[in-house]
Phi, psi and omega in degrees: 000143179272146182250141175273127180236170182296341183277340185185178179224169181244121173224164189265134182295317181295322178288328165301312180302312188295317186296318180301303181308310178310318185277356182072031171256114188264340187225160177298321180302314183290328180286322173306315178294326183280326187273334181080021172243160186295144180300319175308316179297317177296316177301316178292327180290318177295326181287315190261340185079011180224158177195180174283158178304313183303314181293320176297319181292319183294320180294321182295312183296321177297319185280335176087036178229169174288137179305327180297336180291348175265356181273147164227137185263112175309133187084002182237144178287151181272115183294339181257021181300323184293317175302312175301311180300328181289328179269353184284161184261000000 
């Protein structure tokens, strides 16, 4: 099982994309402008699934969701997958 540590967090790229669409944010650049973090940081976070706690919180705040909404616990089913699937593009 993967662990969330003080050095970074694990979040799901698909959940981030769905939350961005739901918030009307279409691009990484737009999210970067709204969150105040570098666009490169967002791309790396999506690719690697990790980022600093600060960047994670800023992305969630810009999107208007709870940071926990962007996490997935490996090995456990996602209770909101049906809802996320319905919202996805």
